[in-house]
C-alpha positions as CSV (number, residue, x, y, z in Angstrom):
1,M,-60.0,76.6,-109.7
2,N,-59.6,78.3,-113.0
3,E,-63.1,78.3,-114.6
4,V,-61.6,78.8,-118.1
5,N,-59.7,75.4,-117.8
6,S,-62.6,73.6,-116.3
7,V,-64.3,70.8,-118.1
8,A,-67.7,69.1,-117.8
9,R,-69.1,65.7,-118.7
10,I,-72.9,65.4,-119.2
11,L,-74.6,62.0,-119.3
12,H,-78.1,61.9,-120.9
13,C,-79.8,58.7,-119.8
14,H,-83.1,57.7,-121.4
15,A,-84.5,55.0,-119.2
16,K,-85.6,51.8,-121.0
17,P,-89.3,51.0,-120.6
18,G,-90.1,49.9,-117.1
19,C,-86.5,50.7,-115.9
20,A,-86.9,54.3,-114.8
21,P,-86.6,53.6,-111.0
22,Q,-83.5,51.5,-111.6
23,C,-82.0,54.1,-113.8
24,Q,-82.6,56.9,-111.3
25,A,-81.2,54.7,-108.4
26,L,-78.0,54.0,-110.4
27,L,-77.6,57.7,-111.3
28,Q,-78.0,58.6,-107.6
29,Q,-75.3,56.1,-106.8
30,L,-73.1,57.5,-109.5
31,L,-73.7,61.0,-108.2
32,G,-72.4,59.9,-104.8
33,A,-69.4,58.2,-106.3
34,S,-68.6,61.4,-108.3
35,S,-67.7,63.2,-105.2
36,Q,-64.8,60.7,-104.7
37,L,-63.3,61.4,-108.1
38,P,-60.1,63.4,-108.0
39,G,-60.6,66.9,-109.5
40,C,-64.4,66.6,-109.5
41,V,-65.6,70.0,-108.2
42,F,-69.4,69.5,-108.9
43,A,-71.8,66.8,-109.6
44,G,-75.5,67.1,-110.0
45,L,-78.5,65.2,-111.3
46,V,-81.0,66.9,-113.5
47,P,-84.4,65.2,-113.4
48,P,-86.3,64.7,-116.7
49,A,-88.3,67.6,-117.9
50,S,-91.1,65.2,-118.9
51,P,-91.8,61.6,-118.0
52,Q,-90.2,60.5,-121.3
53,G,-87.2,62.8,-121.0
54,P,-83.6,62.0,-120.1
55,H,-82.1,62.0,-116.7
56,Q,-78.9,64.0,-116.8
57,L,-75.8,63.6,-114.7
58,V,-73.5,66.6,-114.8
59,Q,-69.9,66.3,-113.6
60,R,-67.6,69.3,-113.6
61,F,-63.9,68.8,-113.3
62,A,-61.2,71.3,-112.4
63,A,-59.2,70.4,-115.5
64,A,-59.3,68.2,-118.6
65,A,-56.6,65.9,-117.1
66,D,-59.0,65.2,-114.2
67,L,-61.7,64.1,-116.5
68,A,-59.3,62.0,-118.6
69,R,-58.1,60.3,-115.4
70,A,-61.7,59.6,-114.3
71,R,-62.5,58.1,-117.8
72,A,-59.4,55.9,-117.6
73,A,-60.5,54.4,-114.3
74,P,-62.0,50.9,-114.5
75,E,-65.0,52.0,-112.5
76,W,-65.9,54.3,-115.4
77,A,-66.5,51.4,-117.7
78,Q,-68.4,49.5,-114.9
79,W,-70.8,52.4,-114.4
80,H,-71.4,52.7,-118.1
81,A,-72.1,49.0,-118.4
82,R,-74.6,49.1,-115.5
83,L,-76.3,52.1,-116.8
84,E,-76.6,50.7,-120.3
85,Q,-78.6,47.7,-118.9
86,V,-81.4,50.1,-117.9
87,A,-81.0,53.1,-120.1
88,A,-79.8,54.4,-123.5
89,V,-76.8,56.5,-122.5
90,L,-75.4,59.4,-124.4
91,D,-72.1,60.7,-123.0
92,C,-71.8,64.4,-123.9
93,G,-68.4,65.7,-123.1
94,P,-66.0,67.1,-122.6
95,V,-67.6,70.6,-122.5
96,E,-64.8,73.0,-121.7
97,G,-64.2,76.3,-120.2
98,L,-66.9,78.8,-119.7
99,Q,-69.2,76.7,-121.9
100,T,-69.7,74.5,-118.8
101,W,-71.7,77.3,-117.2
102,S,-73.7,78.3,-120.3
103,A,-74.4,74.9,-122.0
104,P,-78.0,74.0,-121.9
105,P,-78.6,71.3,-119.4
106,V,-81.3,69.6,-121.4
107,P,-81.3,69.0,-125.2
108,V,-84.2,71.0,-126.4
109,M,-86.7,69.6,-128.8
110,V,-88.1,72.5,-130.9
111,P,-91.6,71.9,-132.3
112,P,-92.1,72.5,-136.0
113,K,-92.8,76.1,-136.9
114,W,-96.3,75.3,-138.2
115,K,-97.2,73.9,-134.7
116,L,-95.8,77.0,-133.0
117,T,-97.7,79.2,-135.5
118,V,-101.0,77.4,-134.7
119,V,-100.4,77.8,-130.9
120,S,-99.5,81.4,-131.4
121,W,-102.7,82.0,-133.4
122,L,-104.8,80.3,-130.7
123,G,-103.5,83.0,-128.3
124,I,-103.4,86.0,-130.6
125,F,-106.9,85.7,-132.2
126,P,-108.9,85.8,-128.9
127,L,-106.7,88.5,-127.5
128,V,-106.9,90.8,-130.5
129,S,-110.7,90.1,-130.8
130,L,-111.3,90.9,-127.1
131,S,-109.0,93.9,-127.1
132,L,-110.7,95.4,-130.1
133,G,-114.1,94.6,-128.8
134,V,-113.5,96.1,-125.3
135,L,-111.0,98.9,-126.1
136,G,-112.2,99.8,-129.7
137,P,-115.2,101.9,-128.5
138,L,-113.1,103.5,-125.7
139,L,-110.3,104.4,-128.0
140,Q,-112.4,105.4,-131.0
141,S,-111.6,109.1,-130.8
142,W,-107.8,108.4,-130.6
143,P,-105.6,108.7,-133.7
144,F,-105.2,105.4,-135.6
145,L,-101.5,104.8,-134.7
146,A,-102.2,105.5,-131.0
147,R,-105.0,102.9,-130.9
148,I,-102.8,100.3,-132.7
149,F,-100.0,101.1,-130.3
150,V,-102.2,100.5,-127.2
151,V,-103.7,97.3,-128.6
152,T,-100.4,95.8,-129.7
153,V,-98.6,96.6,-126.4
154,L,-101.5,94.9,-124.6
155,V,-101.6,91.9,-126.8
156,V,-97.8,91.3,-127.0
157,S,-97.5,91.7,-123.2
158,L,-100.3,89.3,-122.4
159,M,-99.0,86.8,-125.0
160,S,-95.5,86.9,-123.6
161,Y,-96.3,86.8,-119.9
162,V,-99.7,85.2,-119.5
163,V,-101.2,83.5,-122.5
164,M,-98.3,81.8,-124.3
165,P,-96.7,80.1,-121.3
166,R,-100.1,78.6,-120.4
167,L,-100.8,77.6,-124.0
168,V,-97.4,76.0,-124.4
169,A,-97.9,74.0,-121.2
170,W,-101.4,73.1,-122.1
171,M,-100.5,72.1,-125.7
172,A,-97.2,70.4,-124.7
173,W,-98.6,66.9,-125.5
174,W,-99.2,68.0,-129.1
175,L,-96.1,70.2,-129.5
176,R,-93.8,67.4,-128.5
177,R,-95.5,64.7,-130.5
178,N,-93.8,63.8,-133.8
């Protein structure tokens, strides 16, 4: 298979209220049926990142003609009709060539900058305060730029690898709210 000529179809399915189990069952059935489609080289189901998020079905075809042939099949319309009874369906595709490997699997909802600023401050303020309180007396004899270097390396490292991932997970309910 020539990856440059490959094409993918991505279905985003937001289950209607109370229909999540039926939506997931239909997508599982569609996933199984995908393996029977001529030219389908991969099919996968991406579960929702959050309870309100979309299920995603990714189908990768060897060529655009294979995807076109699958879309022209009567079963295609039948699957869509069944899915639309239990979910809001967004058909993203075709995504072609090397984009099929680098396209994000989930549409990303980016929180407003002011919310990200607040969450960043919630992590930075205590880290800087603690760092200056603990390291300040120990580094008092050091030159000013050397002290700032040590404190900023510590704060940035802790923010990137320890504090911010936990803060974002902890504040996700607020960051994702409109």
